C-alpha positions as CSV (number, residue, x, y, z in Angstrom):
1,M,-69.9,-22.5,-93.4
2,S,-67.9,-20.3,-95.8
3,H,-66.2,-23.0,-97.9
4,I,-67.2,-25.6,-100.4
5,T,-66.7,-28.9,-98.6
6,L,-66.1,-32.5,-99.7
7,D,-67.5,-35.4,-97.7
8,Y,-65.9,-38.6,-98.9
9,L,-66.8,-41.0,-96.0
10,N,-68.7,-43.1,-98.5
11,V,-65.5,-43.8,-100.4
12,V,-63.4,-45.1,-97.5
13,D,-64.7,-48.6,-97.9
14,F,-63.4,-48.6,-101.5
15,V,-60.1,-46.6,-101.1
16,S,-57.7,-47.3,-98.3
17,R,-55.7,-44.7,-96.5
18,D,-52.5,-46.2,-97.9
19,E,-53.8,-45.8,-101.4
20,L,-54.7,-42.2,-100.8
21,K,-51.3,-41.5,-99.2
22,A,-49.5,-43.0,-102.2
23,A,-51.6,-41.0,-104.6
24,T,-50.5,-37.8,-102.8
25,Q,-47.2,-37.9,-104.7
26,E,-49.1,-38.2,-108.0
27,Y,-51.2,-35.1,-107.1
28,K,-48.0,-33.1,-106.3
29,K,-46.5,-34.1,-109.7
30,A,-49.7,-33.1,-111.5
31,R,-49.9,-29.8,-109.6
32,E,-46.3,-29.0,-110.4
33,L,-47.0,-29.5,-114.1
34,L,-49.8,-27.0,-113.9
35,I,-48.0,-24.4,-111.7
36,S,-44.9,-24.6,-113.8
37,K,-46.9,-24.8,-117.0
38,S,-44.7,-27.6,-118.3
39,G,-47.3,-30.3,-118.9
40,R,-49.1,-31.4,-122.0
41,G,-51.5,-28.7,-123.3
42,N,-49.6,-25.9,-121.5
43,D,-50.6,-23.4,-124.1
44,F,-54.2,-23.6,-122.9
45,L,-53.7,-22.7,-119.2
46,G,-55.0,-19.2,-119.4
47,W,-58.1,-20.2,-117.3
48,M,-55.9,-20.7,-114.3
49,D,-55.3,-17.0,-113.8
50,L,-58.5,-15.5,-115.2
51,P,-60.1,-14.5,-111.9
52,E,-57.0,-12.4,-111.1
53,K,-56.1,-11.1,-114.5
54,T,-59.5,-10.1,-115.9
55,S,-59.1,-6.3,-116.0
56,Q,-61.4,-3.8,-114.4
57,E,-61.6,-2.2,-117.9
58,L,-62.9,-5.4,-119.5
59,I,-65.4,-6.0,-116.6
60,G,-66.7,-2.4,-117.0
61,E,-67.0,-2.8,-120.8
62,I,-69.0,-6.0,-120.4
63,E,-71.3,-4.3,-117.8
64,K,-71.8,-1.3,-120.1
65,T,-72.7,-3.5,-123.0
66,A,-75.0,-5.6,-120.9
67,G,-76.7,-2.4,-119.7
68,K,-77.3,-1.3,-123.2
69,I,-78.8,-4.6,-124.2
70,R,-81.1,-4.6,-121.2
71,K,-82.3,-1.2,-122.0
72,N,-83.2,-1.7,-125.7
73,S,-84.0,-5.4,-126.0
74,D,-86.9,-7.7,-125.1
75,L,-85.0,-10.8,-126.2
76,F,-81.3,-11.6,-126.0
77,I,-80.2,-14.6,-128.0
78,V,-76.9,-16.3,-127.4
79,I,-75.7,-18.3,-130.4
80,G,-73.0,-20.9,-129.6
81,I,-72.4,-24.6,-128.9
82,G,-70.5,-26.5,-126.2
83,G,-68.3,-24.2,-124.1
84,S,-69.7,-21.2,-126.0
85,Y,-73.0,-21.5,-124.1
86,L,-73.0,-24.2,-121.5
87,G,-71.2,-22.2,-118.8
88,A,-73.4,-19.2,-119.2
89,R,-76.6,-21.2,-119.2
90,A,-75.4,-23.2,-116.2
91,C,-74.7,-20.0,-114.3
92,I,-78.0,-18.3,-115.3
93,E,-80.1,-21.3,-114.4
94,M,-78.4,-21.7,-111.0
95,L,-78.7,-18.1,-110.0
96,L,-82.1,-17.0,-111.4
97,P,-85.6,-18.3,-110.6
98,N,-86.9,-21.4,-112.3
99,N,-88.6,-20.4,-115.5
100,Y,-86.5,-17.2,-115.3
101,N,-87.6,-15.8,-118.6
102,Q,-91.0,-15.1,-117.0
103,F,-89.3,-12.7,-114.6
104,I,-86.5,-10.9,-116.5
105,K,-86.0,-8.4,-119.2
106,P,-84.6,-9.1,-121.7
107,Q,-85.5,-12.8,-121.8
108,V,-82.4,-14.9,-122.5
109,Y,-82.5,-17.7,-125.0
110,F,-79.8,-20.0,-126.4
111,S,-79.5,-21.1,-130.0
112,G,-76.9,-22.6,-132.4
113,N,-76.4,-25.7,-130.2
114,S,-78.2,-28.1,-132.5
115,I,-79.3,-28.3,-136.2
116,S,-82.9,-28.8,-135.3
117,P,-85.2,-26.8,-137.7
118,G,-88.0,-27.0,-135.1
119,A,-85.9,-25.5,-132.3
120,L,-84.8,-22.6,-134.5
121,N,-88.3,-22.0,-135.9
122,D,-89.8,-21.9,-132.4
123,L,-87.2,-19.3,-131.4
124,L,-88.0,-17.2,-134.5
125,K,-91.7,-17.2,-133.5
126,L,-90.7,-15.7,-130.1
127,T,-89.1,-12.8,-131.8
128,E,-92.3,-11.6,-133.5
129,G,-93.0,-8.0,-132.3
130,K,-89.9,-8.0,-130.1
131,D,-86.7,-6.0,-130.0
132,V,-83.8,-8.5,-130.2
133,S,-80.1,-8.4,-129.6
134,L,-77.7,-11.3,-130.5
135,N,-74.4,-12.5,-129.1
136,V,-72.8,-14.9,-131.5
137,I,-69.9,-16.8,-129.9
138,S,-67.3,-18.7,-132.0
139,K,-63.6,-18.6,-132.4
140,S,-63.7,-19.3,-136.1
141,G,-67.2,-18.4,-137.1
142,T,-67.4,-21.6,-139.3
143,T,-68.6,-24.1,-136.7
144,T,-71.6,-25.6,-138.4
145,E,-74.3,-25.4,-135.7
146,P,-73.8,-21.7,-134.6
147,A,-72.9,-20.6,-138.1
148,L,-76.2,-21.9,-139.5
149,A,-78.2,-20.3,-136.7
150,F,-76.4,-17.0,-137.1
151,R,-77.0,-17.0,-140.8
152,V,-80.8,-17.3,-140.3
153,M,-80.9,-14.9,-137.3
154,Y,-78.8,-12.3,-139.1
155,E,-81.1,-12.3,-142.1
156,W,-84.0,-11.8,-139.7
157,M,-82.2,-8.9,-138.0
158,V,-81.3,-7.2,-141.3
159,K,-85.0,-7.4,-142.4
160,K,-86.2,-5.9,-139.2
161,Y,-83.5,-3.3,-138.4
162,G,-81.5,-2.8,-141.7
163,S,-77.8,-3.6,-142.0
164,S,-76.6,-0.8,-139.7
165,G,-79.3,-1.2,-137.2
166,A,-78.6,-5.0,-137.0
167,A,-74.9,-4.3,-136.6
168,E,-75.7,-2.2,-133.5
169,R,-77.6,-5.1,-131.9
170,I,-75.1,-7.9,-132.6
171,I,-72.2,-8.6,-130.3
172,V,-69.5,-10.9,-131.6
173,T,-67.3,-12.9,-129.2
174,T,-64.5,-14.4,-131.2
175,D,-60.8,-14.7,-131.8
176,A,-58.6,-11.6,-131.3
177,S,-56.9,-11.6,-134.6
178,K,-58.3,-14.1,-137.1
179,G,-61.3,-16.0,-138.4
180,A,-64.3,-15.5,-140.6
181,L,-66.4,-14.2,-137.8
182,L,-63.9,-11.5,-136.8
183,K,-63.6,-10.4,-140.4
184,F,-67.4,-10.2,-140.7
185,A,-67.7,-8.2,-137.5
186,K,-65.1,-5.7,-138.5
187,T,-66.6,-5.3,-141.9
188,E,-70.1,-4.6,-140.5
189,G,-68.9,-2.5,-137.6
190,M,-70.1,-4.8,-134.8
191,K,-69.1,-4.7,-131.2
192,T,-66.6,-7.5,-130.4
193,F,-65.2,-9.3,-127.3
194,V,-62.2,-11.6,-127.4
195,I,-62.0,-15.3,-126.6
196,P,-58.4,-15.6,-125.2
197,D,-56.1,-17.8,-127.3
198,D,-55.0,-19.7,-124.2
199,V,-58.4,-20.6,-122.9
200,G,-60.3,-23.6,-124.3
201,G,-64.0,-23.4,-124.9
202,R,-65.0,-25.6,-121.9
203,F,-62.9,-23.4,-119.6
204,S,-64.3,-20.1,-121.0
205,V,-67.2,-19.4,-118.6
206,L,-65.1,-16.7,-116.8
207,T,-64.2,-14.9,-120.1
208,P,-66.5,-12.7,-122.1
209,V,-68.0,-15.9,-123.5
210,G,-69.8,-16.5,-120.2
211,L,-69.6,-13.1,-118.5
212,L,-71.6,-11.1,-121.1
213,P,-74.7,-13.4,-121.2
214,V,-74.8,-13.7,-117.4
215,A,-74.4,-10.0,-117.0
216,V,-77.3,-9.4,-119.4
217,A,-79.3,-11.8,-117.2
218,G,-78.6,-9.6,-114.2
219,V,-75.9,-11.7,-112.5
220,D,-73.2,-9.9,-110.6
221,I,-70.1,-10.8,-112.6
222,R,-67.8,-9.1,-110.1
223,K,-68.9,-11.4,-107.3
224,L,-68.7,-14.3,-109.7
225,L,-65.0,-13.5,-110.4
226,T,-64.4,-12.8,-106.7
227,G,-65.7,-16.3,-105.9
228,A,-63.5,-17.8,-108.6
229,K,-60.5,-15.9,-107.2
230,A,-61.2,-17.4,-103.8
231,G,-61.1,-20.7,-105.6
232,T,-57.6,-20.0,-107.0
233,E,-56.4,-19.4,-103.4
234,E,-58.0,-22.5,-101.9
235,Y,-57.4,-24.9,-104.8
236,R,-54.6,-23.8,-107.1
237,D,-52.4,-22.4,-104.4
238,M,-53.0,-25.2,-101.8
239,D,-50.4,-28.0,-102.1
240,N,-51.7,-29.9,-99.0
241,L,-54.0,-32.6,-100.5
242,T,-56.1,-33.2,-97.4
243,E,-56.9,-29.5,-97.1
244,N,-57.8,-29.1,-100.8
245,P,-61.3,-30.4,-101.6
246,S,-60.9,-29.9,-105.3
247,A,-57.7,-31.8,-105.6
248,L,-58.9,-34.5,-103.2
249,Y,-62.0,-35.0,-105.4
250,A,-59.7,-35.4,-108.4
251,V,-57.5,-37.9,-106.7
252,L,-60.4,-40.0,-105.3
253,R,-62.2,-40.3,-108.6
254,N,-58.9,-41.5,-110.2
255,L,-58.5,-44.1,-107.4
256,L,-62.1,-45.3,-107.9
257,Y,-61.5,-45.5,-111.7
258,R,-58.5,-47.8,-111.1
259,K,-60.9,-50.1,-109.2
260,G,-63.2,-50.4,-112.2
261,K,-65.5,-47.5,-111.4
262,N,-65.7,-46.3,-115.0
263,I,-68.9,-44.1,-114.8
264,E,-69.4,-41.1,-112.6
265,I,-72.9,-39.8,-112.0
266,L,-73.1,-36.1,-110.9
267,A,-76.3,-36.0,-108.9
268,N,-78.3,-33.1,-107.5
269,F,-81.6,-32.6,-105.7
270,E,-82.3,-29.2,-107.2
271,P,-83.6,-28.7,-110.7
272,K,-81.7,-25.5,-111.1
273,L,-78.5,-27.5,-111.2
274,H,-79.4,-29.4,-114.3
275,Y,-77.4,-27.3,-116.7
276,F,-74.5,-27.1,-114.3
277,A,-74.3,-30.9,-114.8
278,E,-74.4,-30.4,-118.5
279,W,-71.4,-28.0,-118.3
280,W,-69.6,-30.5,-116.0
281,K,-70.2,-33.3,-118.5
282,Q,-68.5,-31.4,-121.3
283,L,-65.7,-30.3,-119.0
284,F,-64.8,-33.8,-117.9
285,G,-65.8,-35.7,-121.1
286,E,-63.7,-33.6,-123.4
287,S,-60.8,-33.3,-121.0
288,E,-60.5,-37.0,-120.1
289,G,-62.1,-39.1,-122.7
290,K,-59.2,-39.9,-125.0
291,E,-56.5,-42.5,-125.7
292,G,-58.8,-45.3,-124.7
293,K,-59.1,-43.8,-121.2
294,G,-61.4,-41.8,-119.1
295,I,-64.4,-41.9,-116.7
296,F,-67.7,-41.6,-118.5
297,P,-69.5,-38.5,-117.0
298,A,-73.2,-38.9,-116.6
299,S,-75.8,-36.9,-114.5
300,C,-79.1,-37.4,-112.8
301,D,-81.6,-34.9,-111.4
302,F,-83.0,-36.4,-108.1
303,T,-85.5,-37.2,-106.8
304,T,-87.0,-37.1,-110.4
305,D,-84.5,-39.6,-111.8
306,L,-84.8,-42.0,-108.9
307,H,-88.1,-42.9,-110.5
308,S,-86.4,-43.8,-113.8
309,M,-82.6,-44.4,-113.2
310,G,-82.9,-45.3,-109.5
311,Q,-83.3,-49.1,-110.1
312,W,-80.2,-49.3,-112.3
313,I,-78.1,-47.3,-109.9
314,Q,-79.2,-49.4,-106.9
315,D,-78.9,-52.9,-108.5
316,G,-77.2,-52.6,-111.8
317,R,-73.6,-53.2,-112.8
318,R,-71.2,-52.1,-110.1
319,E,-69.0,-49.9,-112.3
320,I,-70.4,-46.5,-111.1
321,F,-69.7,-44.0,-108.4
322,E,-71.7,-40.9,-107.6
323,T,-70.8,-37.3,-106.8
324,F,-73.6,-35.4,-105.1
325,I,-73.9,-31.6,-105.2
326,N,-75.8,-30.1,-102.3
327,V,-76.8,-26.5,-101.7
328,E,-76.9,-26.0,-97.9
329,L,-79.2,-23.0,-97.7
330,P,-82.3,-22.8,-100.1
331,D,-83.3,-19.5,-101.6
332,V,-86.8,-20.0,-100.5
333,D,-88.8,-22.6,-98.5
334,I,-92.3,-23.9,-98.1
335,T,-93.7,-25.3,-94.9
336,I,-96.1,-28.3,-95.1
337,T,-99.4,-27.7,-93.5
338,K,-101.8,-30.2,-91.7
339,D,-104.9,-31.4,-93.6
340,D,-107.9,-32.5,-91.6
341,K,-108.7,-35.4,-94.0
342,D,-105.1,-36.5,-94.5
343,L,-106.2,-38.5,-97.6
344,D,-102.6,-38.5,-98.9
345,G,-101.2,-39.7,-95.6
346,L,-98.7,-36.8,-95.4
347,N,-99.8,-35.3,-92.0
348,Y,-96.7,-36.8,-90.4
349,L,-94.8,-34.1,-92.3
350,A,-96.9,-31.2,-91.1
351,G,-94.7,-28.4,-89.8
352,K,-91.7,-29.6,-91.7
353,T,-90.3,-27.7,-94.7
354,F,-89.8,-28.9,-98.3
355,S,-86.0,-28.3,-97.9
356,Y,-85.9,-30.6,-94.9
357,V,-87.8,-33.4,-96.7
358,N,-85.5,-32.9,-99.7
359,R,-82.4,-33.2,-97.6
360,Q,-83.7,-36.4,-96.0
361,A,-84.4,-37.8,-99.5
362,M,-80.8,-37.0,-100.4
363,L,-79.4,-38.6,-97.2
364,G,-81.6,-41.7,-97.7
365,T,-80.5,-42.0,-101.3
366,I,-76.8,-41.8,-100.4
367,E,-77.3,-44.4,-97.8
368,A,-79.3,-46.8,-100.0
369,H,-76.8,-46.5,-102.9
370,R,-73.9,-47.2,-100.5
371,Q,-75.7,-50.3,-99.3
372,G,-76.0,-51.2,-102.9
373,G,-72.3,-51.0,-103.4
374,V,-72.0,-47.5,-104.9
375,P,-69.3,-45.3,-103.5
376,S,-70.1,-41.6,-103.4
377,M,-68.8,-38.1,-102.5
378,L,-70.8,-35.1,-101.4
379,I,-69.8,-31.6,-102.5
380,T,-71.7,-28.9,-100.5
381,I,-71.8,-25.2,-101.3
382,P,-73.2,-22.9,-98.7
383,Q,-75.8,-21.3,-101.0
384,A,-76.3,-20.7,-104.7
385,N,-75.1,-17.1,-105.1
386,S,-72.7,-15.5,-107.5
387,F,-69.7,-15.9,-105.2
388,Y,-70.1,-19.6,-104.6
389,V,-71.1,-20.4,-108.2
390,G,-67.9,-18.7,-109.4
391,K,-66.0,-20.7,-106.8
392,L,-67.7,-23.9,-107.9
393,F,-66.7,-23.4,-111.5
394,Y,-63.1,-23.1,-110.5
395,F,-63.4,-26.1,-108.1
396,F,-64.2,-28.3,-111.1
397,E,-61.8,-26.7,-113.5
398,W,-58.9,-27.2,-111.2
399,A,-60.1,-30.8,-110.4
400,V,-60.3,-31.8,-114.1
401,A,-56.8,-30.5,-114.8
402,I,-55.3,-32.5,-111.8
403,S,-57.4,-35.5,-112.7
404,G,-56.4,-35.5,-116.4
405,Y,-52.7,-35.3,-115.7
406,M,-53.1,-38.2,-113.1
407,L,-54.9,-40.1,-115.8
408,G,-52.0,-39.5,-118.2
409,V,-53.8,-37.6,-120.9
410,N,-53.7,-34.0,-122.1
411,P,-56.7,-32.4,-120.4
412,F,-56.8,-29.4,-122.7
413,D,-57.2,-30.8,-126.2
414,Q,-60.2,-32.6,-127.9
415,P,-58.9,-34.4,-131.0
416,G,-61.9,-36.7,-131.2
417,V,-64.4,-33.9,-131.7
418,E,-63.5,-33.5,-135.3
419,H,-64.3,-37.0,-136.4
420,Y,-68.1,-36.6,-136.7
421,K,-67.6,-33.3,-138.6
422,K,-65.4,-34.9,-141.3
423,N,-68.1,-37.6,-142.0
424,M,-70.9,-35.0,-141.9
425,F,-69.1,-32.7,-144.3
426,R,-68.4,-35.6,-146.7
427,L,-72.1,-36.7,-146.6
428,L,-73.1,-33.1,-147.2
429,G,-70.7,-32.7,-150.1
430,K,-68.7,-29.9,-148.6
431,P,-65.9,-28.7,-151.0
432,V,-62.5,-29.9,-149.9
């Protein structure tokens, strides 16, 4: 198998062929709005062409910078929130071993995604006796969470390396022409990368926002972009709905939503997919949750969460549907051996592999939840490598764009995000 596939057999009892056929015209209208760049939010469609338009010069500069960081750093700290870190973290955790910081140099940590003093203090403890490089990511430089973390980390860097030494170890990813962070970087002589004006944060994983951190972690960013480019050819450029799994997923989730399925659970059976689900939740939550509309994006890590959320999913309110992500070929496997005493009663599994047992758990879960009235779709990627992860990012980016337009909202803005900030600033006494 060389493609990402979509199995939607467990939806056919909920969505008729006639409904799917009728929705084909909606898909074509949504696709035309994207291709012609004439829909709402059309000034934020730069993500559509990133895999093709990212220059070899920029890729080379990112690789060169990543090589320098790997050579002179024990720790690499990425400071950012939301789209400024979730894509990179999702990619790193999918492609590197579990507990990856035990195996790589530099170790990669993420900060500035909360205002927890404990989290920042624990990170500062890790820097003791270590050489550190920072990548601060923010268009404006004034977003509270990363700005606070950067203020603290910059002070630490200056104390350790001096102003000029710190500047050599700090990479700033920000706006091309404006903002407090850009001004600061230029004043201090720091290396900068650009966040394109026409790419929103949650779509920025294939810009320097995501590419630099994953390159530092040792991920092949050229293969990542090649996979995403294959996604443009299979999803963006394919107008036949039945041959386009990304678009078909977008259409089916909208049809389920219209039948009262208001919550989508993205489920996996591999712990390395946890942060991919976190990225997915931001992508769909910010894109669709507006104007009183939208499917609520949730996630579960199975089989772990079957022992906590499984009861609710099986027998709770029937307003949910599930999308499972399956990785066909595991990176490694373990064969179960026979035990003479068989105290745990597991000898019936002797000779079988963990991946086989895990797959049967997935199939059994899908079947049980279907019997419990939960429709589901199964997205399968051949294996978790740079190519397919890049393609998977594009799969969901294209899907959310189609889905948002079908829903009747602008998938590329996030007006509601500012509301908590206004209240927080008022309570903190921020000058107007």
